[in-house]
N, C-alpha and C positions, 0 to 999 in steps of 0.2 A: 254503521254500528260496530263492525269489526275493528275499524280504526280506533274508535273510542275505547273498546275493550283492550286492544293492544297498548294504547297509551296508558290506561289505568294499570295494566300489568307491569309495564316498564317503570312507571313512576312509583308503583308500590315496591318494586325491587330496589329502586334508587333510594327510597326512604329507609328501607331495611338496611341497605349498605351504609347510609349516612349514620344511622343509629349505631351500627357496629363500629364504624370508624370513630365516632365520638367516644364509645366505650373504650376502645383501644387507646385512644389519645389520652384518656384520663389515667392510664397506668403509668407509674413512675419507674418501675423496674424494667430495664431495657429488654432482657430476655423474655419476660412475660409479655411486653408490648409487641415484640416481634412475633411471638407465637399467636397472639391475638390477631394481628394483621394477617398472618398466614392462614388462619382458620376462617377468614371471611370468604364465603363462596364467591367465585367469579361469575360474571354474567356470561351468556353464550358467546359473544364476540371476544370478550377478554379471555375466555377459556381456550379459544382457538389461537388467539394472538400470543398468549404467554409462552407456549412451547416454541413457537416460531421465533419469538424474540430471544428466548434463552438459547436456542440453537445458533442464531446469528451472532450472539455475543461470544460464543466459543469458536473463535477462528484460530486455526492452527498456525503457528509460526511457519513461514516459508522455509523450505529446505535450502541448503547451500546451492543445489543445482537450480532451483526455482529462482533464487536471488540472482544467480548469474544470468539466467535466461531473461529476467526482467530488468537487469542493470541498464540504466539509461532511459528506460521507458516509464519510470515512476512518475506519478503526478508531481507537479512542481509544488514543493512545500518548504517550510522553513527548515534549515539544516538542524540536525540534532548534534549537540556537542558530545553526547555519550554514545554515539553511533558506533557499532562494532567495526573494527578495521576491515573485515571482509566485505562490508557494504560500501567501501570507498573506492574499490578498484576491481578490475577483472584482468586476467591474463589470457592471451590467445595468440594467434599468429595471423598474418595476412596471407590469404590463400594465393599461391602461385608467385609469379615474378613481381617484384616491386622495385621501382627506381625513383620514388619520390611522389610528390603530390602538388596540386595547384588548387587555388581557391574554388570552393564549392564542389570539389570532387567527392565521389562516393568511394569509400574504402570498405571492401567486403572482408570480413574475418572468417577464419576457418570454422568458428562456432556458429556461423550462420547470421551473425549480427551484421548490420550495415550502418556505417557512420558517415556523416557528411562533414567535410572541412567547412567551418563557418566563419573563420577569422580572416579569410582572404589571403592567407599566407601561401607560400609555395616553397618547395625545396627539391633540389636535384640530388639524388644519392647514387652511390655506386650500386649497380644492379644486385639485388638480393633475391633469394628464393625462400618463400615461407618465413619471412622475418618474424621474430617474436615481438609482441607488443604488449603494452599495458594501457588500459584506459583508466584514468584516475579522475575522481571527482574531488574538487577542492572544497574548502570550508563553506563557500557560498553557493555550491551546486553546479559549478561550471566543469565541463568534462574536457580532458586533454588526452591526446593520443601520443604515447611515448613509444618510439620505435627503438628496439635494442640496437646499440652501437651508434646512435646519433644523439645530438644535443637539442634537436628541434622537437617541439611539442605543439602541434597545432591544436587549436580549440575545435572541438567536434560536438555534434549532436546526433543522437541515434535516430535513424529513420526507419529501421526495420529490425 
């Protein structure tokens, strides 16, 4: 019996909402139509979901520090041609002594990021301490490690 009562209550509310929607739909003036839709009372579930959905829609843009921390860890997505320049590269240094790399080697940066050489390349360099680097993302989303003072740029992938 309680289930039947609940069903009648819910269906009665749905009929009332349908009538209100039809009334709003008949209005030609856009501001009046919007006010009419906004005036329709929400059901219990929708009343709870609406503020949550509104809060989820307002997502703050990441700060430059957050962008740098997440650089290379973004989900794979189609590149954006209007992407700001600061999202295309980061600058740091390699912590400690550095004299080159070999395929599949891990490179730890002073900012805590760890990148893996993924193109199988290798290079022997004059020993350096804390060399400055730039990790750049090209237009198709591939990352390259550029070590200051060298012309070699291995293809890398962030692992940490």
